[in-house]
C-alpha positions as CSV (number, residue, x, y, z in Angstrom):
1,M,6.1,-7.2,-15.3
2,D,2.5,-7.3,-16.6
3,E,-0.1,-5.0,-15.0
4,V,-2.0,-7.7,-13.3
5,L,1.1,-9.1,-11.6
6,A,2.3,-5.6,-10.7
7,N,-1.1,-4.9,-9.2
8,R,-0.8,-7.9,-6.9
9,I,2.9,-8.2,-6.3
10,I,2.8,-6.6,-2.8
11,F,0.0,-8.9,-1.7
12,I,2.0,-11.9,-3.1
13,T,5.2,-10.7,-1.4
14,L,3.6,-10.3,2.0
15,N,1.6,-13.5,1.7
16,E,4.8,-15.4,1.0
17,M,6.3,-14.1,4.2
18,L,3.3,-14.9,6.4
19,P,-0.3,-15.8,5.4
20,L,-2.5,-12.8,5.1
21,A,-6.1,-12.5,6.3
22,T,-7.0,-10.2,3.5
23,A,-9.5,-10.7,0.7
24,R,-8.4,-7.8,-1.5
25,V,-5.2,-8.6,-3.5
26,S,-5.2,-5.7,-6.0
27,M,-3.8,-2.3,-5.2
28,W,-5.6,-0.4,-7.9
29,S,-8.5,-0.9,-10.3
30,L,-7.5,-2.4,-13.6
31,N,-10.5,-0.8,-15.2
32,D,-9.6,2.7,-14.0
33,K,-6.2,3.1,-12.3
34,Y,-7.1,6.6,-11.2
35,A,-10.3,5.5,-9.4
36,H,-8.4,5.6,-6.1
37,P,-4.8,5.8,-5.0
38,P,-2.9,2.6,-5.0
39,F,-3.0,0.9,-1.6
40,L,-3.2,-2.4,0.1
41,R,-5.3,-3.0,3.2
42,F,-4.0,-6.1,5.0
43,K,-3.2,-7.9,8.2
44,F,-1.4,-11.2,8.8
45,R,-3.6,-14.1,9.8
46,D,-1.7,-15.3,12.8
47,L,-0.2,-12.1,14.1
48,P,-1.7,-9.8,16.7
49,V,-2.2,-6.3,15.5
50,N,0.6,-5.0,17.8
51,D,3.2,-7.6,16.9
52,D,6.7,-6.2,16.4
53,F,6.8,-7.7,12.8
54,Y,4.4,-4.9,11.7
55,G,6.8,-2.3,13.1
56,K,9.8,-3.9,11.2
57,L,7.7,-4.0,8.0
58,R,6.8,-0.4,8.4
59,K,10.4,0.7,8.9
60,T,11.4,-1.3,5.8
61,V,8.7,0.4,3.7
62,Q,9.7,3.8,5.0
63,Q,13.3,3.2,4.0
64,F,12.3,2.4,0.4
65,L,13.8,5.0,-2.0
66,G,11.3,5.1,-4.8
67,I,9.7,7.9,-6.7
68,L,7.3,8.4,-3.8
69,D,7.6,7.9,-0.1
70,W,5.6,5.0,1.3
71,D,4.2,4.1,4.7
72,I,2.2,1.6,6.6
73,N,-0.3,2.7,9.2
74,L,-3.0,1.0,11.3
75,A,-6.3,2.0,9.9
76,E,-8.4,3.9,12.4
77,S,-11.1,1.9,14.1
78,S,-9.8,-1.3,12.4
79,T,-7.3,-4.1,12.9
80,N,-6.1,-3.7,9.3
81,Y,-3.0,-1.9,8.2
82,L,-2.8,0.3,5.1
83,L,0.2,0.5,2.8
84,L,0.0,3.5,0.6
85,P,2.1,6.5,-0.6
86,K,2.6,9.0,2.2
87,I,1.3,11.8,0.0
88,F,-2.2,10.2,0.2
89,E,-2.3,9.6,3.9
90,K,-3.6,12.9,5.1
91,N,-7.1,12.7,3.5
92,A,-7.0,9.1,2.6
93,L,-10.1,7.3,3.9
94,D,-13.5,8.0,5.3
95,D,-15.1,5.9,8.1
96,N,-16.2,3.3,5.6
97,F,-12.7,2.9,4.0
98,R,-13.6,4.8,0.9
99,F,-11.2,7.3,-0.5
100,I,-12.2,10.9,-0.4
101,M,-11.4,11.6,-4.1
102,E,-12.6,15.2,-4.0
103,S,-9.9,16.0,-1.5
104,F,-7.2,14.7,-3.8
105,Y,-8.5,16.7,-6.8
106,V,-8.7,19.8,-4.7
107,E,-5.2,19.3,-3.2
108,F,-3.3,18.2,-6.3
109,G,-5.5,18.9,-9.3
110,Q,-6.5,16.1,-11.6
111,V,-3.4,16.2,-13.8
112,N,-1.0,16.1,-10.8
113,Y,-3.2,13.4,-9.1
114,H,-2.8,11.2,-12.2
115,K,1.0,11.8,-12.3
116,I,1.2,10.8,-8.6
117,V,-0.8,7.7,-9.2
118,D,1.4,6.8,-12.2
119,S,4.5,7.2,-10.0
120,A,3.0,5.0,-7.3
121,I,2.2,2.3,-9.7
122,A,5.7,2.5,-11.1
123,D,7.1,2.1,-7.6
124,V,5.2,-1.0,-6.7
125,P,7.4,-3.7,-8.3
126,D,10.5,-2.2,-6.8
127,L,8.9,-1.8,-3.4
128,A,7.9,-5.5,-3.5
129,V,11.5,-6.5,-4.2
130,F,12.8,-4.2,-1.5
131,I,10.4,-5.6,1.1
132,K,11.3,-9.2,0.2
133,R,15.0,-8.5,0.4
134,M,14.9,-6.5,3.6
135,M,12.4,-8.7,5.5
136,E,13.6,-12.2,4.5
137,N,15.6,-12.6,7.8
138,S,12.9,-11.0,10.0
139,L,10.8,-14.2,10.4
């Protein structure tokens, strides 16, 4: 899978299930894949934020057996959900949805941070396939 498609495959997969109300389709910067951890901020256009479908999707993502563990959580003070590797959840975003990069470099070191990002990017295509397979009967 080419990098552009891999970068957008989770968005494409979710949007094929139900239309998304999300402008951002990429999970990482193509110019600098280490600029922030891979993530997708999303919500479904016609589903209330507390719909059971989000819970089913979250359980599916948590069951994925990739290089990393993944999760979906409701972003604080927002109606958007965040899909990202669990390892990045603790210090993920500030109040303006910007990643706090210094916290990642302090916690992991730059070399390990890059290895974790590479692992996350490697997981994305398989995660998309897993979501599609597990969720296709949930609609």
